[in-house]
N, C-alpha and C positions, 0 to 999 in steps of 0.2 A: 574447568570442566569443558569438554568438547561438546559443542552443540551442532546439530545439523545445520547446514547453511543452504538457504534458498538463494540461489544465484540468478539474478536477472541481468541479462546481457543487453547492453545498449544497442548492439549490432542487430539483434533479432526483435527487441521490444523497445524501441527508442522512446516512445511516448510514456510507457509505463515506467521505464527506467528513469526518465526526467522526473516524473511525479515522485517516486520514492526517493531519488537523489535530492530534490528540492525539500522534501519533507525532512529527511534525515539532516540536511545542512541546517535546517531550521531547529533542529534539536529533537525530532521525533525519535523514538526508540529504535535501535537496530536489532534488538532482541525482543521477540514477540512471544505471547503466550497463546497456544492454540486454544480456541474455545468452541469449535464446531460452527455448524450453521445456526445463526441466531438472527432471526428477522428483525428483532428490535434494535440490535446494534446497527444493522444496515440501514434501518429507517432513520436512526439518529444520525448516522453519517451523512445521509442524503438530505438532512434538514438544516436550517440555519435560523438564528435568532441574533439579530444585529441592531443594536439601538432601537429596539421597539418593532423593528421589521422582522417578520419571520415567515417561513414557508419552506418549500421543498426546492432543492437545488435543481434548476431546469436542465434538461438535456439540450445542448446548444446545436444549432445547425452551423457547420464551419463556414467561415467566410471563403470566398473564391481564393483558390491557391493554398488554403490551409487544409491539410490532409486530403487534398485532391478530391473534395466532394464526398469523401467516405462518410458513412454513417457513424455516429459517435456514441459512446457509452460514458458514463461517469465512472471514474476510477478512484479508489480511496486508499490512502495509507496513513496510518496503519490499517491493515486489512480488516474488513467487517467480521472475518471469522476468528478474530483475536480479541482478547480481553482489552488490549490497548486501543482497539478500534472504536468507532462511534462518533460522537459529536466533535471530538477534537481532531478527526481525520482531515488530511488535506485532500481536496477533491480536484481532479483535472479531468478534462474531456479528452478521451483517446478514441482511435478507430475501433469500432466494434470488433472487427476481426482480430486485432492485436490484443484487445481485452479478453476474447474468448481463448485465444492461444495462451495467454499468461494464466488464465483460470485453469486450463488443462494442465499446464506446467505445475501449478500449485497443487492441484489435486494428486498428480502423480507423485510429487514430492512428499505430501502428507501420507500417502499410501505407503510409499517406499520406506519411510522412517516410522511407520506405525504410530502416527500422531494421535494422542488421546487428549481429552480435555486436560489442560494444565501443562502439556508439554511445551518446553521452550525451544525456539529456533532462531537462528540469526538470518537477517536479510542483508544481502550484499549486491550492490550494482557493480558490474564489471565493464570494461571497455568504454566508459563514458567519456565523452569528449572534454569534460572539465576535470577528469581525474578521479581520485578517490574521495570518499566522504571523510573529512578530517574532523568535523565538529563533534563534540561529545553530546551524548543524550541529555535531555532535560531531567533525567531520572524519573521518567514516568512508566517505569517498567513493572509496576505493581508487585513489588517485593523481590525482584530479581536484579537489583542494582549491581550486585557483584558480577552478574553475567555480562553487563553492558561495557565493561572495560575493554 
């Protein structure tokens, strides 16, 4: 089955691409299921519970030299607008402008492909300095294991 592919280019979105690349190399699914805007999923993605410590993932101020003093946002993969997103998402701090640009790219992709709840799509990082993601998914694709090959 051919799925629409959301392509994130390292050349234009290096920090977003890094987060997705690292998450997928750790076994996060490459095929996601669109679920629309769900504030509960975003809230779960931005929270943590680790050995009795819990709270909200903070927005960090970058250290000197990192992101050249840019404002940062928290970026999650799998995305909060997917069924696979939520508390298992990988969180990275990225420049706000890059996060907004990637969000606009995603919205245009969803609109172009008529994404409705339950629609599957593939996420691919291109032009990454470390190459292609070669690691298989941990089969956390909520029933779409056959699509993850």
